[in-house]
N, CA, C, O and CB atoms as a CASP TS submission, in Angstrom:
PFRMAT TS
TARGET T0000
AUTHOR 0000-0000-0000
METHOD Language model
MODEL 1
PARENT N/A
ATOM      1  N   MET     1     -24.589 -11.117 -51.234  1.00  0.00           N
ATOM      2  CA  MET     1     -24.177 -11.849 -50.055  1.00  0.00           C
ATOM      3  C   MET     1     -25.403 -12.374 -49.328  1.00  0.00           C
ATOM      4  O   MET     1     -26.459 -11.742 -49.330  1.00  0.00           O
ATOM      5  CB  MET     1     -23.330 -10.965 -49.129  1.00  0.00           C
ATOM      6  N   SER     2     -25.256 -13.504 -48.725  1.00  0.00           N
ATOM      7  CA  SER     2     -26.358 -14.059 -47.944  1.00  0.00           C
ATOM      8  C   SER     2     -26.333 -13.465 -46.546  1.00  0.00           C
ATOM      9  O   SER     2     -25.377 -12.792 -46.158  1.00  0.00           O
ATOM     10  CB  SER     2     -26.275 -15.606 -47.882  1.00  0.00           C
ATOM     11  N   ARG     3     -27.378 -13.719 -45.809  1.00  0.00           N
ATOM     12  CA  ARG     3     -27.430 -13.186 -44.433  1.00  0.00           C
ATOM     13  C   ARG     3     -26.313 -13.761 -43.577  1.00  0.00           C
ATOM     14  O   ARG     3     -25.757 -13.064 -42.728  1.00  0.00           O
ATOM     15  CB  ARG     3     -28.791 -13.494 -43.785  1.00  0.00           C
ATOM     16  N   ALA     4     -25.979 -15.033 -43.794  1.00  0.00           N
ATOM     17  CA  ALA     4     -24.891 -15.641 -43.024  1.00  0.00           C
ATOM     18  C   ALA     4     -23.580 -14.931 -43.337  1.00  0.00           C
ATOM     19  O   ALA     4     -22.785 -14.657 -42.438  1.00  0.00           O
ATOM     20  CB  ALA     4     -24.775 -17.157 -43.332  1.00  0.00           C
ATOM     21  N   SER     5     -23.359 -14.636 -44.611  1.00  0.00           N
ATOM     22  CA  SER     5     -22.131 -13.931 -44.998  1.00  0.00           C
ATOM     23  C   SER     5     -22.106 -12.535 -44.401  1.00  0.00           C
ATOM     24  O   SER     5     -21.065 -12.074 -43.932  1.00  0.00           O
ATOM     25  CB  SER     5     -22.007 -13.853 -46.530  1.00  0.00           C
ATOM     26  N   ASP     6     -23.265 -11.852 -44.416  1.00  0.00           N
ATOM     27  CA  ASP     6     -23.346 -10.522 -43.822  1.00  0.00           C
ATOM     28  C   ASP     6     -22.998 -10.565 -42.336  1.00  0.00           C
ATOM     29  O   ASP     6     -22.272  -9.712 -41.826  1.00  0.00           O
ATOM     30  CB  ASP     6     -24.747  -9.932 -44.020  1.00  0.00           C
ATOM     31  N   ALA     7     -23.526 -11.563 -41.666  1.00  0.00           N
ATOM     32  CA  ALA     7     -23.264 -11.693 -40.231  1.00  0.00           C
ATOM     33  C   ALA     7     -21.775 -11.919 -39.977  1.00  0.00           C
ATOM     34  O   ALA     7     -21.204 -11.329 -39.060  1.00  0.00           O
ATOM     35  CB  ALA     7     -24.092 -12.851 -39.630  1.00  0.00           C
ATOM     36  N   HIS     8     -21.148 -12.770 -40.785  1.00  0.00           N
ATOM     37  CA  HIS     8     -19.715 -13.016 -40.615  1.00  0.00           C
ATOM     38  C   HIS     8     -18.908 -11.765 -40.944  1.00  0.00           C
ATOM     39  O   HIS     8     -17.946 -11.459 -40.240  1.00  0.00           O
ATOM     40  CB  HIS     8     -19.260 -14.187 -41.500  1.00  0.00           C
ATOM     41  N   ALA     9     -19.272 -11.042 -41.988  1.00  0.00           N
ATOM     42  CA  ALA     9     -18.563  -9.820 -42.350  1.00  0.00           C
ATOM     43  C   ALA     9     -18.657  -8.799 -41.217  1.00  0.00           C
ATOM     44  O   ALA     9     -17.670  -8.138 -40.894  1.00  0.00           O
ATOM     45  CB  ALA     9     -19.132  -9.229 -43.658  1.00  0.00           C
ATOM     46  N   THR    10     -19.824  -8.668 -40.621  1.00  0.00           N
ATOM     47  CA  THR    10     -20.009  -7.749 -39.509  1.00  0.00           C
ATOM     48  C   THR    10     -19.147  -8.170 -38.322  1.00  0.00           C
ATOM     49  O   THR    10     -18.535  -7.329 -37.664  1.00  0.00           O
ATOM     50  CB  THR    10     -21.490  -7.685 -39.103  1.00  0.00           C
ATOM     51  N   TYR    11     -19.101  -9.465 -38.054  1.00  0.00           N
ATOM     52  CA  TYR    11     -18.287  -9.971 -36.951  1.00  0.00           C
ATOM     53  C   TYR    11     -16.819  -9.637 -37.190  1.00  0.00           C
ATOM     54  O   TYR    11     -16.141  -9.134 -36.294  1.00  0.00           O
ATOM     55  CB  TYR    11     -18.475 -11.495 -36.787  1.00  0.00           C
ATOM     56  N   TYR    12     -16.329  -9.915 -38.387  1.00  0.00           N
ATOM     57  CA  TYR    12     -14.924  -9.663 -38.680  1.00  0.00           C
ATOM     58  C   TYR    12     -14.597  -8.171 -38.652  1.00  0.00           C
ATOM     59  O   TYR    12     -13.524  -7.781 -38.192  1.00  0.00           O
ATOM     60  CB  TYR    12     -14.560 -10.248 -40.035  1.00  0.00           C
ATOM     61  N   LEU    13     -15.494  -7.353 -39.128  1.00  0.00           N
ATOM     62  CA  LEU    13     -15.252  -5.918 -39.069  1.00  0.00           C
ATOM     63  C   LEU    13     -15.192  -5.427 -37.629  1.00  0.00           C
ATOM     64  O   LEU    13     -14.326  -4.631 -37.267  1.00  0.00           O
ATOM     65  CB  LEU    13     -16.335  -5.169 -39.833  1.00  0.00           C
ATOM     66  N   SER    14     -16.109  -5.906 -36.825  1.00  0.00           N
ATOM     67  CA  SER    14     -16.093  -5.440 -35.439  1.00  0.00           C
ATOM     68  C   SER    14     -14.874  -5.985 -34.694  1.00  0.00           C
ATOM     69  O   SER    14     -14.315  -5.292 -33.844  1.00  0.00           O
ATOM     70  CB  SER    14     -17.384  -5.859 -34.719  1.00  0.00           C
ATOM     71  N   ALA    15     -14.460  -7.196 -34.994  1.00  0.00           N
ATOM     72  CA  ALA    15     -13.251  -7.738 -34.361  1.00  0.00           C
ATOM     73  C   ALA    15     -12.034  -6.936 -34.810  1.00  0.00           C
ATOM     74  O   ALA    15     -11.152  -6.626 -34.010  1.00  0.00           O
ATOM     75  CB  ALA    15     -13.068  -9.245 -34.707  1.00  0.00           C
ATOM     76  N   SER    16     -12.000  -6.609 -36.084  1.00  0.00           N
ATOM     77  CA  SER    16     -10.900  -5.804 -36.607  1.00  0.00           C
ATOM     78  C   SER    16     -10.909  -4.416 -35.969  1.00  0.00           C
ATOM     79  O   SER    16      -9.863  -3.885 -35.598  1.00  0.00           O
ATOM     80  CB  SER    16     -10.991  -5.692 -38.143  1.00  0.00           C
ATOM     81  N   SER    17     -12.085  -3.846 -35.849  1.00  0.00           N
ATOM     82  CA  SER    17     -12.205  -2.531 -35.219  1.00  0.00           C
ATOM     83  C   SER    17     -11.757  -2.577 -33.773  1.00  0.00           C
ATOM     84  O   SER    17     -11.096  -1.656 -33.292  1.00  0.00           O
ATOM     85  CB  SER    17     -13.641  -2.026 -35.303  1.00  0.00           C
ATOM     86  N   ARG    18     -12.118  -3.658 -33.070  1.00  0.00           N
ATOM     87  CA  ARG    18     -11.688  -3.793 -31.666  1.00  0.00           C
ATOM     88  C   ARG    18     -10.176  -3.885 -31.574  1.00  0.00           C
ATOM     89  O   ARG    18      -9.569  -3.280 -30.690  1.00  0.00           O
ATOM     90  CB  ARG    18     -12.330  -5.033 -31.014  1.00  0.00           C
ATOM     91  N   ARG    19      -9.563  -4.639 -32.481  1.00  0.00           N
ATOM     92  CA  ARG    19      -8.098  -4.744 -32.465  1.00  0.00           C
ATOM     93  C   ARG    19      -7.459  -3.384 -32.744  1.00  0.00           C
ATOM     94  O   ARG    19      -6.492  -3.001 -32.086  1.00  0.00           O
ATOM     95  CB  ARG    19      -7.614  -5.785 -33.505  1.00  0.00           C
ATOM     96  N   SER    20      -7.998  -2.665 -33.713  1.00  0.00           N
ATOM     97  CA  SER    20      -7.457  -1.344 -34.038  1.00  0.00           C
ATOM     98  C   SER    20      -7.599  -0.394 -32.857  1.00  0.00           C
ATOM     99  O   SER    20      -6.675   0.354 -32.539  1.00  0.00           O
ATOM    100  CB  SER    20      -8.162  -0.761 -35.270  1.00  0.00           C
ATOM    101  N   ALA    21      -8.754  -0.427 -32.212  1.00  0.00           N
ATOM    102  CA  ALA    21      -8.970   0.431 -31.042  1.00  0.00           C
ATOM    103  C   ALA    21      -8.016   0.056 -29.921  1.00  0.00           C
ATOM    104  O   ALA    21      -7.488   0.925 -29.226  1.00  0.00           O
ATOM    105  CB  ALA    21     -10.426   0.329 -30.553  1.00  0.00           C
ATOM    106  N   SER    22      -7.797  -1.237 -29.748  1.00  0.00           N
ATOM    107  CA  SER    22      -6.887  -1.693 -28.704  1.00  0.00           C
ATOM    108  C   SER    22      -5.459  -1.228 -29.004  1.00  0.00           C
ATOM    109  O   SER    22      -4.747  -0.775 -28.108  1.00  0.00           O
ATOM    110  CB  SER    22      -6.939  -3.233 -28.574  1.00  0.00           C
ATOM    111  N   ARG    23      -5.053  -1.341 -30.253  1.00  0.00           N
ATOM    112  CA  ARG    23      -3.710  -0.878 -30.633  1.00  0.00           C
ATOM    113  C   ARG    23      -3.577   0.629 -30.421  1.00  0.00           C
ATOM    114  O   ARG    23      -2.560   1.111 -29.922  1.00  0.00           O
ATOM    115  CB  ARG    23      -3.409  -1.234 -32.106  1.00  0.00           C
ATOM    116  N   LEU    24      -4.608   1.354 -30.802  1.00  0.00           N
ATOM    117  CA  LEU    24      -4.583   2.805 -30.631  1.00  0.00           C
ATOM    118  C   LEU    24      -4.516   3.172 -29.152  1.00  0.00           C
ATOM    119  O   LEU    24      -3.783   4.083 -28.768  1.00  0.00           O
ATOM    120  CB  LEU    24      -5.819   3.446 -31.281  1.00  0.00           C
ATOM    121  N   THR    25      -5.274   2.471 -28.332  1.00  0.00           N
ATOM    122  CA  THR    25      -5.256   2.719 -26.892  1.00  0.00           C
ATOM    123  C   THR    25      -3.871   2.453 -26.316  1.00  0.00           C
ATOM    124  O   THR    25      -3.361   3.244 -25.522  1.00  0.00           O
ATOM    125  CB  THR    25      -6.302   1.847 -26.184  1.00  0.00           C
ATOM    126  N   ARG    26      -3.261   1.331 -26.719  1.00  0.00           N
ATOM    127  CA  ARG    26      -1.909   1.023 -26.226  1.00  0.00           C
ATOM    128  C   ARG    26      -0.901   2.074 -26.672  1.00  0.00           C
ATOM    129  O   ARG    26      -0.028   2.472 -25.901  1.00  0.00           O
ATOM    130  CB  ARG    26      -1.463  -0.361 -26.714  1.00  0.00           C
ATOM    131  N   LEU    27      -1.027   2.525 -27.924  1.00  0.00           N
ATOM    132  CA  LEU    27      -0.122   3.555 -28.428  1.00  0.00           C
ATOM    133  C   LEU    27      -0.281   4.852 -27.641  1.00  0.00           C
ATOM    134  O   LEU    27       0.709   5.472 -27.253  1.00  0.00           O
ATOM    135  CB  LEU    27      -0.376   3.806 -29.918  1.00  0.00           C
ATOM    136  N   LEU    28      -1.519   5.258 -27.408  1.00  0.00           N
ATOM    137  CA  LEU    28      -1.758   6.485 -26.643  1.00  0.00           C
ATOM    138  C   LEU    28      -1.254   6.353 -25.211  1.00  0.00           C
ATOM    139  O   LEU    28      -0.697   7.306 -24.665  1.00  0.00           O
ATOM    140  CB  LEU    28      -3.249   6.829 -26.642  1.00  0.00           C
ATOM    141  N   ASP    29      -1.438   5.195 -24.596  1.00  0.00           N
ATOM    142  CA  ASP    29      -0.913   4.964 -23.244  1.00  0.00           C
ATOM    143  C   ASP    29       0.607   5.077 -23.236  1.00  0.00           C
ATOM    144  O   ASP    29       1.188   5.678 -22.332  1.00  0.00           O
ATOM    145  CB  ASP    29      -1.347   3.576 -22.721  1.00  0.00           C
ATOM    146  N   TRP    30       1.249   4.493 -24.251  1.00  0.00           N
ATOM    147  CA  TRP    30       2.711   4.543 -24.339  1.00  0.00           C
ATOM    148  C   TRP    30       3.173   5.991 -24.519  1.00  0.00           C
ATOM    149  O   TRP    30       4.134   6.423 -23.881  1.00  0.00           O
ATOM    150  CB  TRP    30       3.222   3.659 -25.513  1.00  0.00           C
ATOM    151  N   LEU    31       2.488   6.737 -25.386  1.00  0.00           N
ATOM    152  CA  LEU    31       2.861   8.131 -25.612  1.00  0.00           C
ATOM    153  C   LEU    31       2.720   8.965 -24.340  1.00  0.00           C
ATOM    154  O   LEU    31       3.578   9.794 -24.037  1.00  0.00           O
ATOM    155  CB  LEU    31       2.005   8.730 -26.723  1.00  0.00           C
ATOM    156  N   ARG    32       1.639   8.741 -23.602  1.00  0.00           N
ATOM    157  CA  ARG    32       1.463   9.467 -22.332  1.00  0.00           C
ATOM    158  C   ARG    32       2.575   9.123 -21.342  1.00  0.00           C
ATOM    159  O   ARG    32       3.123  10.003 -20.677  1.00  0.00           O
ATOM    160  CB  ARG    32       0.088   9.141 -21.711  1.00  0.00           C
ATOM    161  N   ALA    33       2.894   7.851 -21.256  1.00  0.00           N
ATOM    162  CA  ALA    33       3.967   7.424 -20.346  1.00  0.00           C
ATOM    163  C   ALA    33       5.300   8.024 -20.774  1.00  0.00           C
ATOM    164  O   ALA    33       6.077   8.471 -19.931  1.00  0.00           O
ATOM    165  CB  ALA    33       4.067   5.883 -20.304  1.00  0.00           C
ATOM    166  N   GLU    34       5.566   8.036 -22.064  1.00  0.00           N
ATOM    167  CA  GLU    34       6.814   8.599 -22.568  1.00  0.00           C
ATOM    168  C   GLU    34       6.908  10.094 -22.256  1.00  0.00           C
ATOM    169  O   GLU    34       7.981  10.586 -21.905  1.00  0.00           O
ATOM    170  CB  GLU    34       6.931   8.366 -24.081  1.00  0.00           C
ATOM    171  N   ARG    35       5.799  10.812 -22.381  1.00  0.00           N
ATOM    172  CA  ARG    35       5.799  12.241 -22.034  1.00  0.00           C
ATOM    173  C   ARG    35       6.105  12.440 -20.561  1.00  0.00           C
ATOM    174  O   ARG    35       6.860  13.344 -20.201  1.00  0.00           O
ATOM    175  CB  ARG    35       4.447  12.883 -22.380  1.00  0.00           C
ATOM    176  N   ARG    36       5.515  11.591 -19.686  1.00  0.00           N
ATOM    177  CA  ARG    36       5.798  11.701 -18.243  1.00  0.00           C
ATOM    178  C   ARG    36       7.268  11.409 -17.958  1.00  0.00           C
ATOM    179  O   ARG    36       7.897  12.099 -17.155  1.00  0.00           O
ATOM    180  CB  ARG    36       4.900  10.733 -17.435  1.00  0.00           C
ATOM    181  N   ILE    37       7.812  10.390 -18.613  1.00  0.00           N
ATOM    182  CA  ILE    37       9.221  10.035 -18.408  1.00  0.00           C
ATOM    183  C   ILE    37      10.121  11.186 -18.831  1.00  0.00           C
ATOM    184  O   ILE    37      11.038  11.564 -18.102  1.00  0.00           O
ATOM    185  CB  ILE    37       9.585   8.756 -19.193  1.00  0.00           C
ATOM    186  N   ARG    38       9.858  11.745 -20.012  1.00  0.00           N
ATOM    187  CA  ARG    38      10.696  12.842 -20.505  1.00  0.00           C
ATOM    188  C   ARG    38      10.579  14.075 -19.628  1.00  0.00           C
ATOM    189  O   ARG    38      11.557  14.797 -19.436  1.00  0.00           O
ATOM    190  CB  ARG    38      10.319  13.194 -21.936  1.00  0.00           C
ATOM    191  N   ALA    39       9.395  14.319 -19.095  1.00  0.00           N
ATOM    192  CA  ALA    39       9.233  15.448 -18.174  1.00  0.00           C
ATOM    193  C   ALA    39      10.047  15.207 -16.907  1.00  0.00           C
ATOM    194  O   ALA    39      10.672  16.128 -16.381  1.00  0.00           O
ATOM    195  CB  ALA    39       7.736  15.663 -17.822  1.00  0.00           C
ATOM    196  N   GLY    40      10.039  13.971 -16.419  1.00  0.00           N
ATOM    197  CA  GLY    40      10.845  13.634 -15.244  1.00  0.00           C
ATOM    198  C   GLY    40      12.326  13.801 -15.493  1.00  0.00           C
ATOM    199  O   GLY    40      13.061  14.283 -14.631  1.00  0.00           O
ATOM    200  N   ILE    41      12.762  13.401 -16.671  1.00  0.00           N
ATOM    201  CA  ILE    41      14.175  13.568 -17.032  1.00  0.00           C
ATOM    202  C   ILE    41      14.528  15.051 -17.072  1.00  0.00           C
ATOM    203  O   ILE    41      15.564  15.456 -16.544  1.00  0.00           O
ATOM    204  CB  ILE    41      14.479  12.903 -18.402  1.00  0.00           C
ATOM    205  N   ARG    42      13.681  15.856 -17.691  1.00  0.00           N
ATOM    206  CA  ARG    42      13.942  17.313 -17.738  1.00  0.00           C
ATOM    207  C   ARG    42      14.002  17.909 -16.334  1.00  0.00           C
ATOM    208  O   ARG    42      14.865  18.734 -16.035  1.00  0.00           O
ATOM    209  CB  ARG    42      12.849  18.033 -18.562  1.00  0.00           C
ATOM    210  N   ASP    43      13.077  17.480 -15.477  1.00  0.00           N
ATOM    211  CA  ASP    43      13.066  17.997 -14.100  1.00  0.00           C
ATOM    212  C   ASP    43      14.349  17.634 -13.365  1.00  0.00           C
ATOM    213  O   ASP    43      14.940  18.474 -12.686  1.00  0.00           O
ATOM    214  CB  ASP    43      11.853  17.451 -13.332  1.00  0.00           C
ATOM    215  N   LEU    44      14.775  16.392 -13.500  1.00  0.00           N
ATOM    216  CA  LEU    44      15.999  15.969 -12.817  1.00  0.00           C
ATOM    217  C   LEU    44      17.232  16.646 -13.406  1.00  0.00           C
ATOM    218  O   LEU    44      18.146  17.020 -12.672  1.00  0.00           O
ATOM    219  CB  LEU    44      16.152  14.450 -12.897  1.00  0.00           C
ATOM    220  N   GLU    45      17.260  16.804 -14.723  1.00  0.00           N
ATOM    221  CA  GLU    45      18.400  17.468 -15.351  1.00  0.00           C
ATOM    222  C   GLU    45      18.501  18.940 -14.960  1.00  0.00           C
ATOM    223  O   GLU    45      19.580  19.528 -15.041  1.00  0.00           O
ATOM    224  CB  GLU    45      18.302  17.346 -16.857  1.00  0.00           C
ATOM    225  N   ALA    46      17.396  19.535 -14.541  1.00  0.00           N
ATOM    226  CA  ALA    46      17.405  20.942 -14.133  1.00  0.00           C
ATOM    227  C   ALA    46      18.017  21.131 -12.739  1.00  0.00           C
ATOM    228  O   ALA    46      18.372  22.248 -12.363  1.00  0.00           O
ATOM    229  CB  ALA    46      15.982  21.502 -14.155  1.00  0.00           C
ATOM    230  N   LEU    47      18.138  20.052 -11.983  1.00  0.00           N
ATOM    231  CA  LEU    47      18.706  20.148 -10.640  1.00  0.00           C
ATOM    232  C   LEU    47      20.222  20.319 -10.715  1.00  0.00           C
ATOM    233  O   LEU    47      20.867  19.835 -11.646  1.00  0.00           O
ATOM    234  CB  LEU    47      18.347  18.897  -9.808  1.00  0.00           C
ATOM    235  N   ASP    48      20.779  21.011  -9.731  1.00  0.00           N
ATOM    236  CA  ASP    48      22.234  21.149  -9.700  1.00  0.00           C
ATOM    237  C   ASP    48      22.865  19.870  -9.153  1.00  0.00           C
ATOM    238  O   ASP    48      22.180  19.022  -8.580  1.00  0.00           O
ATOM    239  CB  ASP    48      22.652  22.372  -8.843  1.00  0.00           C
ATOM    240  N   ASP    49      24.171  19.744  -9.337  1.00  0.00           N
ATOM    241  CA  ASP    49      24.876  18.515  -8.942  1.00  0.00           C
ATOM    242  C   ASP    49      24.766  18.242  -7.442  1.00  0.00           C
ATOM    243  O   ASP    49      24.652  17.090  -7.021  1.00  0.00           O
ATOM    244  CB  ASP    49      26.346  18.607  -9.337  1.00  0.00           C
ATOM    245  N   HIS    50      24.802  19.300  -6.645  1.00  0.00           N
ATOM    246  CA  HIS    50      24.704  19.123  -5.190  1.00  0.00           C
ATOM    247  C   HIS    50      23.356  18.504  -4.812  1.00  0.00           C
ATOM    248  O   HIS    50      23.299  17.577  -4.004  1.00  0.00           O
ATOM    249  CB  HIS    50      24.892  20.478  -4.464  1.00  0.00           C
ATOM    250  N   THR    51      22.284  19.013  -5.394  1.00  0.00           N
ATOM    251  CA  THR    51      20.953  18.478  -5.096  1.00  0.00           C
ATOM    252  C   THR    51      20.832  17.032  -5.580  1.00  0.00           C
ATOM    253  O   THR    51      20.254  16.191  -4.892  1.00  0.00           O
ATOM    254  CB  THR    51      19.862  19.351  -5.748  1.00  0.00           C
ATOM    255  N   LEU    52      21.374  16.749  -6.753  1.00  0.00           N
ATOM    256  CA  LEU    52      21.351  15.361  -7.251  1.00  0.00           C
ATOM    257  C   LEU    52      22.093  14.440  -6.284  1.00  0.00           C
ATOM    258  O   LEU    52      21.625  13.341  -5.984  1.00  0.00           O
ATOM    259  CB  LEU    52      21.988  15.273  -8.670  1.00  0.00           C
ATOM    260  N   ARG    53      23.243  14.887  -5.801  1.00  0.00           N
ATOM    261  CA  ARG    53      23.999  14.082  -4.822  1.00  0.00           C
ATOM    262  C   ARG    53      23.180  13.857  -3.560  1.00  0.00           C
ATOM    263  O   ARG    53      23.198  12.767  -2.990  1.00  0.00           O
ATOM    264  CB  ARG    53      25.335  14.770  -4.465  1.00  0.00           C
ATOM    265  N   ASP    54      22.460  14.890  -3.122  1.00  0.00           N
ATOM    266  CA  ASP    54      21.624  14.768  -1.921  1.00  0.00           C
ATOM    267  C   ASP    54      20.562  13.684  -2.059  1.00  0.00           C
ATOM    268  O   ASP    54      20.219  13.017  -1.083  1.00  0.00           O
ATOM    269  CB  ASP    54      20.953  16.096  -1.617  1.00  0.00           C
ATOM    270  N   ILE    55      20.043  13.509  -3.275  1.00  0.00           N
ATOM    271  CA  ILE    55      19.024  12.470  -3.456  1.00  0.00           C
ATOM    272  C   ILE    55      19.624  11.165  -3.976  1.00  0.00           C
ATOM    273  O   ILE    55      18.901  10.233  -4.326  1.00  0.00           O
ATOM    274  CB  ILE    55      17.944  12.958  -4.417  1.00  0.00           C
ATOM    275  N   GLY    56      20.963  11.112  -4.022  1.00  0.00           N
ATOM    276  CA  GLY    56      21.647   9.864  -4.358  1.00  0.00           C
ATOM    277  C   GLY    56      21.761   9.566  -5.835  1.00  0.00           C
ATOM    278  O   GLY    56      21.814   8.400  -6.228  1.00  0.00           O
ATOM    279  N   LEU    57      21.802  10.601  -6.663  1.00  0.00           N
ATOM    280  CA  LEU    57      21.903  10.391  -8.106  1.00  0.00           C
ATOM    281  C   LEU    57      23.097  11.118  -8.690  1.00  0.00           C
ATOM    282  O   LEU    57      23.566  12.121  -8.152  1.00  0.00           O
ATOM    283  CB  LEU    57      20.633  10.849  -8.798  1.00  0.00           C
ATOM    284  N   THR    58      23.571  10.594  -9.792  1.00  0.00           N
ATOM    285  CA  THR    58      24.535  11.314 -10.620  1.00  0.00           C
ATOM    286  C   THR    58      23.836  11.650 -11.930  1.00  0.00           C
ATOM    287  O   THR    58      22.799  11.069 -12.251  1.00  0.00           O
ATOM    288  CB  THR    58      25.848  10.469 -10.863  1.00  0.00           C
ATOM    289  N   ARG    59      24.396  12.578 -12.679  1.00  0.00           N
ATOM    290  CA  ARG    59      23.792  12.941 -13.965  1.00  0.00           C
ATOM    291  C   ARG    59      23.712  11.737 -14.897  1.00  0.00           C
ATOM    292  O   ARG    59      22.771  11.627 -15.683  1.00  0.00           O
ATOM    293  CB  ARG    59      24.591  14.067 -14.634  1.00  0.00           C
ATOM    294  N   ALA    60      24.670  10.848 -14.820  1.00  0.00           N
ATOM    295  CA  ALA    60      24.692   9.675 -15.691  1.00  0.00           C
ATOM    296  C   ALA    60      23.531   8.719 -15.395  1.00  0.00           C
ATOM    297  O   ALA    60      23.148   7.926 -16.255  1.00  0.00           O
ATOM    298  CB  ALA    60      26.020   8.939 -15.541  1.00  0.00           C
ATOM    299  N   GLU    61      22.978   8.790 -14.199  1.00  0.00           N
ATOM    300  CA  GLU    61      21.906   7.874 -13.804  1.00  0.00           C
ATOM    301  C   GLU    61      20.494   8.409 -14.076  1.00  0.00           C
ATOM    302  O   GLU    61      19.520   7.669 -13.938  1.00  0.00           O
ATOM    303  CB  GLU    61      22.039   7.559 -12.345  1.00  0.00           C
ATOM    304  N   ILE    62      20.378   9.660 -14.453  1.00  0.00           N
ATOM    305  CA  ILE    62      19.060  10.293 -14.570  1.00  0.00           C
ATOM    306  C   ILE    62      18.132   9.538 -15.511  1.00  0.00           C
ATOM    307  O   ILE    62      17.023   9.180 -15.113  1.00  0.00           O
ATOM    308  CB  ILE    62      19.211  11.720 -15.051  1.00  0.00           C
ATOM    309  N   ALA    63      18.550   9.288 -16.736  1.00  0.00           N
ATOM    310  CA  ALA    63      17.674   8.627 -17.717  1.00  0.00           C
ATOM    311  C   ALA    63      17.284   7.231 -17.247  1.00  0.00           C
ATOM    312  O   ALA    63      16.132   6.819 -17.383  1.00  0.00           O
ATOM    313  CB  ALA    63      18.366   8.543 -19.090  1.00  0.00           C
ATOM    314  N   HIS    64      18.253   6.508 -16.694  1.00  0.00           N
ATOM    315  CA  HIS    64      17.955   5.149 -16.226  1.00  0.00           C
ATOM    316  C   HIS    64      16.918   5.171 -15.098  1.00  0.00           C
ATOM    317  O   HIS    64      15.966   4.392 -15.106  1.00  0.00           O
ATOM    318  CB  HIS    64      19.244   4.452 -15.744  1.00  0.00           C
ATOM    319  N   VAL    65      17.109   6.051 -14.153  1.00  0.00           N
ATOM    320  CA  VAL    65      16.190   6.145 -13.021  1.00  0.00           C
ATOM    321  C   VAL    65      14.798   6.556 -13.493  1.00  0.00           C
ATOM    322  O   VAL    65      13.799   5.986 -13.054  1.00  0.00           O
ATOM    323  CB  VAL    65      16.717   7.148 -11.978  1.00  0.00           C
ATOM    324  N   ALA    66      14.729   7.534 -14.379  1.00  0.00           N
ATOM    325  CA  ALA    66      13.431   8.012 -14.867  1.00  0.00           C
ATOM    326  C   ALA    66      12.703   6.921 -15.646  1.00  0.00           C
ATOM    327  O   ALA    66      11.484   6.795 -15.538  1.00  0.00           O
ATOM    328  CB  ALA    66      13.614   9.256 -15.751  1.00  0.00           C
ATOM    329  N   ARG    67      13.431   6.138 -16.423  1.00  0.00           N
ATOM    330  CA  ARG    67      12.799   5.101 -17.231  1.00  0.00           C
ATOM    331  C   ARG    67      12.473   3.836 -16.436  1.00  0.00           C
ATOM    332  O   ARG    67      11.599   3.068 -16.838  1.00  0.00           O
ATOM    333  CB  ARG    67      13.691   4.750 -18.390  1.00  0.00           C
ATOM    334  N   SER    68      13.142   3.615 -15.344  1.00  0.00           N
ATOM    335  CA  SER    68      12.887   2.390 -14.583  1.00  0.00           C
ATOM    336  C   SER    68      11.972   2.616 -13.387  1.00  0.00           C
ATOM    337  O   SER    68      11.566   1.657 -12.730  1.00  0.00           O
ATOM    338  CB  SER    68      14.191   1.800 -14.111  1.00  0.00           C
ATOM    339  N   ALA    69      11.642   3.874 -13.096  1.00  0.00           N
ATOM    340  CA  ALA    69      10.773   4.184 -11.960  1.00  0.00           C
ATOM    341  C   ALA    69       9.359   3.674 -12.221  1.00  0.00           C
ATOM    342  O   ALA    69       8.872   3.724 -13.350  1.00  0.00           O
ATOM    343  CB  ALA    69      10.754   5.704 -11.687  1.00  0.00           C
ATOM    344  N   ARG    70       8.725   3.198 -11.199  1.00  0.00           N
ATOM    345  CA  ARG    70       7.338   2.744 -11.281  1.00  0.00           C
ATOM    346  C   ARG    70       6.517   3.666 -10.406  1.00  0.00           C
ATOM    347  O   ARG    70       6.848   3.892  -9.242  1.00  0.00           O
ATOM    348  CB  ARG    70       7.183   1.242 -10.839  1.00  0.00           C
ATOM    349  N   SER    71       5.453   4.192 -10.966  1.00  0.00           N
ATOM    350  CA  SER    71       4.600   5.059 -10.155  1.00  0.00           C
ATOM    351  C   SER    71       3.288   4.367  -9.849  1.00  0.00           C
ATOM    352  O   SER    71       2.858   3.456 -10.556  1.00  0.00           O
ATOM    353  CB  SER    71       4.343   6.392 -10.867  1.00  0.00           C
ATOM    354  N   THR    72       2.682   4.812  -8.805  1.00  0.00           N
ATOM    355  CA  THR    72       1.374   4.290  -8.410  1.00  0.00           C
ATOM    356  C   THR    72       0.350   5.400  -8.596  1.00  0.00           C
ATOM    357  O   THR    72       0.738   6.552  -8.792  1.00  0.00           O
ATOM    358  CB  THR    72       1.383   3.771  -6.927  1.00  0.00           C
ATOM    359  N   PRO    73      -0.911   5.103  -8.544  1.00  0.00           N
ATOM    360  CA  PRO    73      -1.912   6.167  -8.672  1.00  0.00           C
ATOM    361  C   PRO    73      -1.645   7.298  -7.689  1.00  0.00           C
ATOM    362  O   PRO    73      -1.318   7.056  -6.527  1.00  0.00           O
ATOM    363  CB  PRO    73      -3.320   5.606  -8.450  1.00  0.00           C
ATOM    364  N   GLY    74      -1.781   8.500  -8.147  1.00  0.00           N
ATOM    365  CA  GLY    74      -1.511   9.646  -7.292  1.00  0.00           C
ATOM    366  C   GLY    74      -0.070  10.098  -7.386  1.00  0.00           C
ATOM    367  O   GLY    74       0.307  11.085  -6.754  1.00  0.00           O
ATOM    368  N   GLY    75       0.746   9.396  -8.163  1.00  0.00           N
ATOM    369  CA  GLY    75       2.126   9.786  -8.362  1.00  0.00           C
ATOM    370  C   GLY    75       3.065   9.378  -7.259  1.00  0.00           C
ATOM    371  O   GLY    75       4.245   9.727  -7.300  1.00  0.00           O
ATOM    372  N   ARG    76       2.582   8.651  -6.274  1.00  0.00           N
ATOM    373  CA  ARG    76       3.456   8.219  -5.170  1.00  0.00           C
ATOM    374  C   ARG    76       4.032   6.862  -5.489  1.00  0.00           C
ATOM    375  O   ARG    76       3.419   6.060  -6.192  1.00  0.00           O
ATOM    376  CB  ARG    76       2.689   8.173  -3.824  1.00  0.00           C
ATOM    377  N   ARG    77       5.223   6.612  -4.963  1.00  0.00           N
ATOM    378  CA  ARG    77       5.884   5.329  -5.187  1.00  0.00           C
ATOM    379  C   ARG    77       5.726   4.457  -3.982  1.00  0.00           C
ATOM    380  O   ARG    77       6.213   3.327  -3.969  1.00  0.00           O
ATOM    381  CB  ARG    77       7.360   5.515  -5.512  1.00  0.00           C
TER
END
């Protein structure tokens, strides 16, 4: 290979590596978010019906609320 070819091969490898790292980062972010959502669902499902009513939820709404909630840094909404 010539030096020009080597330079292009290095560029393509690093671009490919960056894409792979980006995909891995997105996957890990999604997995972390999914774990938080599932933990929230478990926490809400552990509440009794009276407490759920007090906060304005029914059991049927738990998954929807947990998946549609948006959190801000520090866990506050």
